Backbone as CSV, one residue per row, in Angstrom:
resi,resn,N_x,N_y,N_z,CA_x,CA_y,CA_z,C_x,C_y,C_z
1,MET,4.463,-12.071,-3.830,4.441,-10.654,-4.124,3.941,-9.900,-2.887
2,LEU,4.573,-8.777,-2.597,4.186,-7.970,-1.446,3.002,-7.076,-1.780
3,ARG,2.164,-6.862,-0.795,1.060,-5.929,-0.966,1.625,-4.520,-1.136
4,PRO,0.933,-3.652,-1.885,1.407,-2.276,-2.056,1.602,-1.549,-0.725
5,THR,0.749,-1.823,0.268,0.923,-1.153,1.561,2.211,-1.585,2.237
6,ALA,2.606,-2.847,2.055,3.862,-3.313,2.648,5.053,-2.659,1.964
7,VAL,4.987,-2.507,0.662,6.071,-1.859,-0.071,6.182,-0.397,0.343
8,ARG,5.043,0.304,0.392,5.052,1.725,0.783,5.556,1.899,2.206
9,SER,5.090,1.054,3.108,5.524,1.190,4.499,6.997,0.832,4.633
10,GLY,7.463,-0.131,3.849,8.887,-0.472,3.874,9.751,0.677,3.384
11,ARG,9.317,1.323,2.318,10.063,2.485,1.804,10.090,3.601,2.838
12,PHE,8.928,3.883,3.408,8.843,4.927,4.428,9.730,4.583,5.618
13,GLY,9.632,3.379,6.090,10.415,2.961,7.242,11.902,2.962,6.963
14,ALA,12.301,2.549,5.754,13.726,2.539,5.399,14.272,3.955,5.388
15,ARG,13.522,4.856,4.836,13.964,6.266,4.811,14.116,6.795,6.227
16,ARG,13.136,6.503,7.066,13.188,6.997,8.445,14.264,6.285,9.251
17,ALA,14.451,4.996,9.025,15.482,4.259,9.760,16.868,4.759,9.368
18,ALA,17.085,5.033,8.080,18.377,5.544,7.628,18.648,6.922,8.218
19,ALA,17.589,7.702,8.424,17.745,9.038,9.006,17.727,8.990,10.528
20,ARG,17.665,7.774,11.082,17.705,7.553,12.530,16.491,8.111,13.270
21,CYS,15.321,8.019,12.641,14.081,8.400,13.314,13.632,7.230,14.179
22,VAL,13.383,7.476,15.438,13.112,6.407,16.397,11.807,5.674,16.117
23,SER,10.803,6.366,15.645,9.485,5.748,15.511,9.305,4.958,14.225
24,ALA,10.339,4.833,13.409,10.177,4.184,12.102,9.670,2.757,12.222
25,ALA,10.272,1.961,13.088,9.892,0.550,13.179,8.471,0.378,13.684
26,THR,8.081,1.136,14.688,6.722,1.020,15.235,5.687,1.384,14.190
27,HIS,5.895,2.507,13.527,4.948,2.956,12.510,4.872,1.949,11.368
28,THR,6.011,1.540,10.870,6.050,0.657,9.716,5.468,-0.703,10.042
29,ASP,5.759,-1.217,11.223,5.215,-2.509,11.629,3.692,-2.452,11.622
30,SER,3.144,-1.392,12.161,1.693,-1.257,12.226,1.079,-1.170,10.835
31,VAL,1.680,-0.362,9.965,1.137,-0.217,8.617,1.298,-1.515,7.827
32,ALA,2.435,-2.184,7.974,2.658,-3.444,7.252,1.640,-4.496,7.658
33,ARG,1.213,-4.474,8.902,0.192,-5.409,9.369,-1.189,-5.042,8.857
34,GLY,-1.308,-3.829,8.301,-2.613,-3.374,7.833,-3.422,-2.754,8.952
35,GLY,-2.766,-2.494,10.063,-3.451,-1.917,11.212,-3.374,-0.414,11.236
36,ARG,-4.042,0.148,12.209,-3.982,1.586,12.399,-2.769,1.917,13.242
37,LEU,-2.362,3.174,13.198,-1.156,3.580,13.904,-1.313,3.539,15.420
38,ASP,-2.546,3.685,15.911,-2.742,3.718,17.358,-3.015,2.331,17.938
39,ARG,-2.983,1.310,17.131,-3.268,-0.038,17.606,-1.963,-0.821,17.742
40,ARG,-1.697,-1.361,18.916,-0.482,-2.152,19.161,-0.831,-3.635,19.103
41,PRO,0.099,-4.442,18.599,-0.169,-5.887,18.603,-0.205,-6.410,20.032
42,ARG,-0.980,-7.454,20.252,-1.063,-8.049,21.589,0.264,-8.692,21.960
43,PRO,0.690,-8.572,23.233,1.957,-9.183,23.658,1.943,-10.690,23.433
44,GLY,3.095,-11.220,23.024,3.231,-12.651,22.836,2.663,-13.174,21.534
45,ARG,2.079,-12.297,20.734,1.480,-12.727,19.474,2.553,-12.825,18.397
46,ALA,2.515,-13.861,17.593,3.514,-14.051,16.540,3.384,-12.968,15.481
47,ARG,4.510,-12.570,14.927,4.522,-11.568,13.865,3.932,-12.170,12.592
48,SER,3.253,-11.319,11.833,2.784,-11.783,10.533,3.980,-11.855,9.595
49,GLY,3.879,-12.618,8.544,4.973,-12.775,7.593,5.412,-11.464,6.981
50,ILE,4.460,-10.627,6.591,4.791,-9.362,5.945,5.465,-8.426,6.932
51,ALA,4.901,-8.287,8.119,5.488,-7.391,9.122,6.882,-7.875,9.518
52,GLY,7.065,-9.177,9.637,8.378,-9.723,9.970,9.399,-9.437,8.883
53,PHE,8.975,-9.559,7.616,9.863,-9.260,6.502,10.251,-7.785,6.493
54,VAL,9.257,-6.899,6.643,9.526,-5.459,6.653,10.458,-5.108,7.813
55,ASN,10.231,-5.703,8.976,11.100,-5.417,10.119,12.517,-5.925,9.894
56,ALA,12.680,-7.059,9.231,14.025,-7.565,8.918,14.755,-6.588,7.995
57,VAL,14.040,-6.071,7.008,14.645,-5.078,6.112,15.029,-3.826,6.898
58,LEU,14.154,-3.366,7.780,14.450,-2.157,8.555,15.634,-2.360,9.495
59,ARG,15.751,-3.545,10.074,16.918,-3.813,10.928,18.200,-3.709,10.115
60,ARG,18.154,-4.229,8.897,19.335,-4.148,8.026,19.646,-2.697,7.674
61,VAL,18.633,-1.922,7.345,18.830,-0.508,7.000,19.390,0.256,8.193
62,ALA,18.920,-0.047,9.388,19.342,0.672,10.595,20.791,0.381,11.000
63,GLU,21.429,-0.612,10.358,22.821,-0.913,10.686,23.767,0.207,10.277
64,GLN,23.368,1.058,9.324,24.190,2.178,8.871,23.343,3.445,8.869
65,ASP,24.008,4.604,8.930,23.259,5.848,8.834,23.049,6.213,7.356
66,GLU,22.305,7.260,7.135,21.936,7.647,5.776,23.164,7.945,4.909
67,ALA,24.134,8.649,5.456,25.336,8.996,4.685,26.086,7.742,4.229
68,ALA,26.167,6.735,5.092,26.850,5.493,4.728,26.103,4.771,3.604
69,TRP,24.761,4.759,3.656,23.984,4.120,2.592,24.158,4.872,1.284
70,VAL,24.162,6.208,1.333,24.358,6.991,0.109,25.722,6.677,-0.491
71,ASP,26.757,6.642,0.349,28.100,6.307,-0.140,28.134,4.929,-0.787
72,GLU,27.418,3.983,-0.204,27.438,2.614,-0.711,26.610,2.431,-1.982
73,LEU,25.481,3.133,-2.072,24.527,2.867,-3.146,24.563,3.848,-4.308
74,ALA,25.109,5.045,-4.108,25.124,6.038,-5.189,26.026,5.581,-6.327
75,PRO,25.642,5.889,-7.563,26.504,5.554,-8.699,27.877,6.228,-8.564
76,ASP,28.862,5.645,-9.198,30.226,6.169,-9.160,30.266,7.557,-9.798
77,PRO,30.765,8.571,-9.084,30.769,9.932,-9.634,31.670,10.082,-10.863
78,ASP,32.666,9.220,-11.023,33.558,9.319,-12.178,32.901,8.794,-13.454
79,THR,32.105,7.746,-13.338,31.471,7.165,-14.520,30.043,7.659,-14.744
80,ASP,29.380,8.136,-13.704,27.990,8.610,-13.809,27.783,9.811,-12.886
81,PRO,28.347,10.980,-13.248,28.249,12.139,-12.358,26.816,12.612,-12.108
82,ILE,25.966,12.565,-13.122,24.582,13.014,-12.941,23.819,12.029,-12.060
83,GLY,24.006,10.740,-12.286,23.356,9.738,-11.433,23.800,9.851,-9.991
84,ASN,25.088,10.107,-9.774,25.606,10.275,-8.419,24.968,11.469,-7.731
85,LEU,24.940,12.608,-8.414,24.349,13.814,-7.812,22.847,13.652,-7.600
86,ALA,22.171,13.001,-8.550,20.727,12.776,-8.398,20.455,11.932,-7.164
87,PHE,21.184,10.833,-7.013,20.987,9.945,-5.866,21.357,10.642,-4.564
88,THR,22.499,11.319,-4.561,23.001,11.971,-3.348,22.060,13.058,-2.850
89,HIS,21.413,13.753,-3.783,20.544,14.864,-3.398,19.061,14.553,-3.558
90,ALA,18.731,13.248,-3.578,17.340,12.776,-3.537,16.472,13.318,-4.668
91,HIS,16.978,13.220,-5.892,16.215,13.625,-7.067,16.134,12.456,-8.042
92,PRO,15.042,12.360,-8.787,15.011,11.386,-9.879,16.079,11.772,-10.911
93,ARG,16.613,10.793,-11.561,17.680,11.051,-12.541,17.238,12.037,-13.623
94,TRP,15.984,11.912,-14.086,15.533,12.785,-15.169,15.488,14.239,-14.735
95,ILE,15.213,14.495,-13.466,15.232,15.878,-12.954,16.663,16.401,-12.960
96,ALA,17.606,15.606,-12.437,19.009,16.018,-12.428,19.510,16.243,-13.853
97,GLN,19.084,15.385,-14.787,19.483,15.545,-16.186,18.930,16.857,-16.742
98,ALA,17.675,17.170,-16.435,17.075,18.429,-16.901,17.810,19.631,-16.308
99,PHE,18.165,19.557,-15.024,18.942,20.633,-14.399,20.287,20.790,-15.111
100,ALA,20.954,19.670,-15.390,22.268,19.705,-16.045,22.157,20.346,-17.429
101,GLU,21.123,19.996,-18.176,20.936,20.574,-19.509,20.632,22.060,-19.424
102,ALA,19.795,22.463,-18.462,19.454,23.879,-18.301,20.664,24.704,-17.859
103,LEU,21.509,24.123,-17.014,22.685,24.832,-16.510,23.885,24.710,-17.439
104,GLY,23.848,23.729,-18.328,24.987,23.470,-19.190,26.190,22.955,-18.428
105,SER,25.929,22.263,-17.320,27.025,21.802,-16.469,26.663,20.509,-15.770
106,ARG,27.682,19.697,-15.518,27.516,18.480,-14.729,28.319,18.574,-13.437
107,GLY,28.971,19.694,-13.205,29.861,19.842,-12.056,29.233,20.593,-10.900
108,GLU,30.003,21.523,-10.368,29.616,22.264,-9.165,28.294,23.019,-9.303
109,PRO,28.014,23.708,-10.448,26.712,24.389,-10.553,25.525,23.428,-10.412
110,LEU,25.649,22.224,-10.989,24.577,21.236,-10.864,24.449,20.778,-9.421
111,LYS,25.567,20.522,-8.778,25.550,20.104,-7.369,24.868,21.162,-6.505
112,LEU,25.231,22.425,-6.686,24.640,23.508,-5.894,23.144,23.651,-6.172
113,ALA,22.750,23.505,-7.443,21.327,23.611,-7.786,20.516,22.487,-7.144
114,LEU,21.032,21.254,-7.188,20.313,20.130,-6.581,20.265,20.251,-5.063
115,GLU,21.349,20.722,-4.446,21.346,20.957,-2.996,20.288,21.981,-2.619
116,ALA,20.239,23.091,-3.380,19.264,24.146,-3.089,17.836,23.640,-3.290
117,ASP,17.622,22.844,-4.339,16.291,22.318,-4.616,15.848,21.314,-3.558
118,ASP,16.806,20.636,-2.926,16.506,19.634,-1.903,16.320,20.246,-0.519
119,ALA,16.760,21.486,-0.332,16.670,22.137,0.988,15.215,22.469,1.326
120,ARG,14.888,22.331,2.579,13.538,22.657,3.047,13.357,24.172,3.036
121,PRO,12.308,24.676,2.379,12.112,26.128,2.327,11.631,26.675,3.668
122,ALA,11.954,27.936,3.905,11.458,28.608,5.114,9.986,28.965,4.886
123,VAL,9.161,28.710,5.864,7.748,29.054,5.766,7.596,30.527,6.139
124,HIS,6.989,31.294,5.250,6.812,32.714,5.530,5.347,33.123,5.608
125,LEU,4.450,32.221,5.274,3.034,32.536,5.365,2.251,31.249,5.546
126,VAL,1.386,31.229,6.534,0.508,30.093,6.754,-0.920,30.626,6.845
127,ALA,-1.787,30.113,5.997,-3.188,30.513,6.011,-4.034,29.276,6.264
128,ARG,-4.516,29.146,7.477,-5.318,27.978,7.837,-6.794,28.263,7.592
129,PRO,-7.475,27.331,6.909,-8.904,27.530,6.646,-9.675,27.748,7.943
130,GLY,-10.562,28.718,7.906,-11.381,29.014,9.069,-10.747,30.025,10.008
131,GLU,-9.456,30.268,9.874,-8.783,31.243,10.740,-8.565,32.578,10.047
132,VAL,-8.594,32.582,8.727,-8.449,33.812,7.960,-9.248,33.656,6.669
133,SER,-9.932,34.715,6.279,-10.714,34.652,5.037,-9.813,35.034,3.865
134,ALA,-10.292,34.733,2.667,-9.537,35.082,1.462,-9.364,36.593,1.359
135,ASP,-10.402,37.357,1.729,-10.310,38.819,1.680,-9.273,39.346,2.672
136,GLU,-9.274,38.800,3.899,-8.286,39.228,4.902,-6.868,38.890,4.454
137,LEU,-6.691,37.710,3.890,-5.368,37.296,3.436,-4.886,38.197,2.299
138,ALA,-5.775,38.515,1.368,-5.401,39.414,0.281,-5.025,40.785,0.811
139,ALA,-5.756,41.283,1.797,-5.442,42.595,2.381,-4.090,42.584,3.102
140,ILE,-3.794,41.522,3.828,-2.541,41.403,4.575,-1.327,41.341,3.638
141,THR,-1.478,40.601,2.533,-0.345,40.384,1.631,-0.293,41.370,0.481
142,GLY,-1.337,42.186,0.332,-1.362,43.134,-0.789,-1.726,42.467,-2.096
143,GLY,-2.366,41.319,-2.015,-2.738,40.589,-3.226,-4.203,40.741,-3.550
144,ASP,-4.648,39.973,-4.522,-6.045,39.972,-4.943,-6.673,38.629,-4.611
145,VAL,-7.977,38.644,-4.387,-8.703,37.403,-4.149,-8.884,36.720,-5.498
146,ALA,-8.484,35.475,-5.575,-8.566,34.737,-6.848,-9.976,34.301,-7.128
């Protein structure tokens, strides 16, 4: 059985490798070993079993890009349209099902809703602790201090 840290680092690394992020293998290898991110293994040292396994999985994931993996792994849209859209747009199936029920649709409206929900929002306000007080922020935005 794999340690939870190895599973988490493998998931993280697989996601990053599929998206073609260069640092995925280095980060994941370090976490799988149980080490810190700034610590590199000594040259010539044998890989641990867990780190070697995680790296083998990441090499396999890196053979294709994210779109190819989605095409290969997503449920068939003809037999499972909600599962396909959920997988394609990175949502749990139950969320996609709830969207479909709320919209009354399994087609284009559901696809557009899941795409919009998956899109990264534009940041329009950043309030860093110590740089602005609650009173100043309320005055700037026209709000009230909670």
